[in-house]
N, C-alpha and C positions, 0 to 999 in steps of 0.2 A: 576134350580131343574130337575133332569131327571124323564121322563115320557115313561111307556113301550106304544109301540107301538099299544100294541095288548092286551086285554083285559085278564081278568083272564083264563076265560072257552077259550077264542081263542086261547090263550097259548096252553092249554093243547090237544084242537084238533090240533095246528100246530105241537106238539110233537110226538101226535099219525101219525099224515101227513108225516112226514119226518124221522122218525123212520119207518113205514111200506115202503116207498116208497125208502130211501136208502139204506137199505138189500137186498130189490130185483135189484136194479141197480148193487147195489157192486157184486151181487151172479151172475148174468148175465156178467158182465165185467170180471172178474178173474175166472170164471166158477167154482163156489161153491154150496154145497148144505147144509142147516142146520141140525146140530143135537145138541141134547141135551146136556150142560156140568153141571158138578159136581158143588156147593157150599162147600161142604166138601170133604176134602180128608185127607189120612192116614199121619202123617209126619214122619214116618219109607217111604215110597215111594219115596220120593225125589221129588214128582212131582210138588210142589207147589214153586210160584215162590217169590225168596229172593229179586227180585229188585235190588238195591244199596248196598246190604248188611248188610245195619243197620235198615230195615225196618221188625220188626216180627210181623209174621200174628196173627191174635186173634186164641188161641188155646184152648181146651175143652175136659176131659178124657169123654169117651163113651166107656161100656162094657172093661175096662182096657186097652185101645188102646188111645193113644192121638191124635184127630182127631185136624185138621186146617181148618180155614176160607179161602179160596180160594184167593192168590193178583193175578194172573192173570192165563191164563192157558197155558201160553208159551210152556210149556214143555207136559203138557197132550195133547195137540192137536197133535205132530207129533206121540205121540204115537195111539190116535185115528186113522188118517189115515192108518194105518197099521191094526189095528183092524178092522178098518171098510171095509176094503179092494179097497180103491181108488188107482187109477191109474195113471200113469205120466200124466201132464198135468190136474189133477183134484182137487178140493180141499174141505175142511170146513169151515163151520165158527159156532158160536154160539153166542149168547144173552148171554155175561158174564156179574155176578153181584157179587162185592166182594167188603171188607172192607179192608181197610188200615188205621188201627188205629193211624199209626205214622204220619199220613199226617198232616201237617199245614195247616188247613181252612183260604181260603180267597177269594175271588173273582170269581178264577176260580179253586180251590182247595174242593175238598170234603173226608171226611171219607170214603163212599158209591161212588163206582165207576161203572158206567155201559159204556159198550163197546162192539163192533163189532169186537170178536176175532176170526182172519181165517188162513187158513194154505190151502199151497198147494204144491203136491209133482213136483218137476222139474229135469233135467236131470244135471247131473256132469258138463256137458257144458254148463249150463246155469248160473252156479254159477258166475255172473261175473257183473261188473259194469252197462252195458247196459241192461242185462235184468231187475236189479232192478228198476232203472230208467224207463224203461218200464212199468213196473207196478205201479210206482208211478203215473204216466202219467194217466194211466188209472183208478185211484184212484181218480186224482184232476177232469178225465173229469164228475164222476161222480157227484164230490160235485160243478160243475157247473152247469149240468145238475137240480142239487136239487136246488140251488141258483134260477133258473129260473121259478121251479116249487110253489115257495112258493112263489115268488115276485108276482106271476101271480096269488096269490090268496090272498095275503094282500098287496095291493096297497100301502099300506104307507113305505114298506121296499124298501133299496135301494141296487144296484147292487155293491158287493162288491171284489170281485175276478177279478183279473188280468186272460185274455184269455188264459195264459200261468203259469206254476209254473219254478223258477227260482232254478237253481240246484249252490250247495256251498259246498265246502269241509270244514272239519270244521279247518284244519289247514289254507285254506285262510285267514277263517275267523281271527284265529290269526294273520296273518299277516296283515290285515288289519287294526285290532285294535288291538296292543298290547298291550296296557296299559288299555284295558276296560278285566271284568269278562266275562267267557263264555255268561252268559245270557243278557250282555249288548249286548254284539256282537250280540247275534241272533237278539235283538230287533231294533238294527239300521239297519241290513240288511233287517229283515221282514218290518220294516217301510218303507222302500225305495222299494223293490219291491212286497209289501203287501199279496206275497205266496211264501213259501222257500222250499227247501227239504235242510235240512243241513245233508250231508254226510259224512260217518266214525266218528262213538261216541262210546267211552269207552278205546279206547287204547289212549295211552302216544303221544302226541305232540312234537314238536321239541323242546319247553321250558319243558316238561320234567310234565305239567303239563297236564290232561284230560279234554276234551269240556265237558262231562257229564259223571254220572254212569252208568255202564251197567252190567247186569249179567252177567259171563262170561262163561256160559251154553248152551245158547240158542241162541244169536246172533251171526255174525261173526264181529266183530268190524269196519272190512275194509268193509262189505260191508252189511252196516244198515243205517240209518239212523231217521229223526225225519219231520212230515208234520207240518212246522208252516203260520200261519197264522197272518196276524195284524186285532186286534182289535179296530176300531176306537172309540167304546162307551167308552170304558174301556184305550185306549191308550197303548195297552200291546200286548203282544204275546201269542196267543191261540197254544199250539202243540196239535193238533187234532190226531196225529195219529206218533208212535213209531212203527218201523218193520224194516224188512231186511232179507235177507240169511241167513240161520241158520250154527250153525257150522257143521264141519264133524269133523271123532274124531282125527285128526290132531289139528285142528284149536282149537276145546275145551280144550284138554290136553293145549296145549302151554297159553291159558288164562286164565284159572286155575290156573296155575301155578305163573302165574304173579299176580293174586291175592291171591295167598298162601291158593288157597280152594280143593288142588289135595286132600282131602278126600273125598269130594262129589262124588271120582269116582266109591265109592262101593257103589252107589244106582244103582235102575235098569234101571232107564231113563240112565244113564251115561255108564253103561255097556253096553247097548245097543246101544248106538251109538259109542263105542269104537270095537264093533265086527260087524257093519253095518249089525245091525239090524232094522233100523228104516230107510226110505227114507230119500233122502236128502230134503229140504224143505224152503220155503221162507214163514212167515206170518208176522203177527202183530196184534195191536190191534188200533180200531178207535175209538174214544173219542164220545159217543153218546149225552151226554149233553153239551160236547165244542160244538159239531156241530151245535145242538138244540140254544144252546147260542148265535153262533156267527150266524148263518141266521136269527135268532128270533132278532138280536140287543138288546139283553138282557146285562142289568150290573153288573148282578151277578149266578153264577151256578145255586144259590138255586131258581130261577125264573121256573129254567126248572127240577130240579130232586125233589124231597122229600129226605132230609137229614134231618143230627142233625143239627146244628152252636148253637155257645156258645149266653147268653141272652143278652150280652154286644154289640155282633155284631148283632144280631136281634134289639136289640133298636137304632144303628145307623142305619143299612136300613130302617129302619121306618120313621127316620127323615130325609132320603135323598129319601124317598119315592118310596122304593125296595119292593115288596109285592114277599114274598118269599111263594113255594108249601107248 
């Protein structure tokens, strides 16, 4: 029978500790400044993130305008960097709260998403794999430090992270495990290495399939990836970050054409990229609840965030001794 290593009150205190300390350390590691971010945006702005393309944002009308609840801040952040006057090598992060109504909820997925959304201005010469990997390693070092901080406070928790993160190309994964699905490949690689960055996500592999869906208008599919951690409590993979170097005008047009989404070029965000009015950037999202779930060794994400869960799931979790917030 599952037994949480922290009481309900200890859990709430630990969540606050993790969120406060992680964002402070992340900001220092990547030279970021915290700014405020929207929860609601205009549909006509084209700023909202449509993720894999089938997830529809929560929408409503107000003053004769159609508004949407944000799904992520990937596009908004890049525009904010210019608006706030950030310089080369500087970046921002926001405490993002979103609703994704099409999410299938389970022990690691919720319709409520909370993450640190960050974005940083880079030079054209930094749009390469080496710069991406260096940034991943900086984020991973923050994770390692956070694990030590949390484990010192709560002695019952264990050390779960290896000293180094493993980098693997999505094509390498397909070559190693050609008969497995992409999620099964991720499971095998992450269980073996414990912490993995899967590189190049969104474009077609040699098989003609894609490793995983990515929006065509913010990540460069050849310069992005996911940070994955092996969760021994649930014997599962936790994707704690999706990130990458962002598209330039050429890459965006190519990727939009591949997804038959060239109609998006009409939006202000896309026009700004086409005409080089936005800085070149790297950015991503880091899941707050996922990191809390991992570090606190929780079985279900509902133990570290207050969200909606179907009654049959609540009943099942009660029988498994899982206490939801």
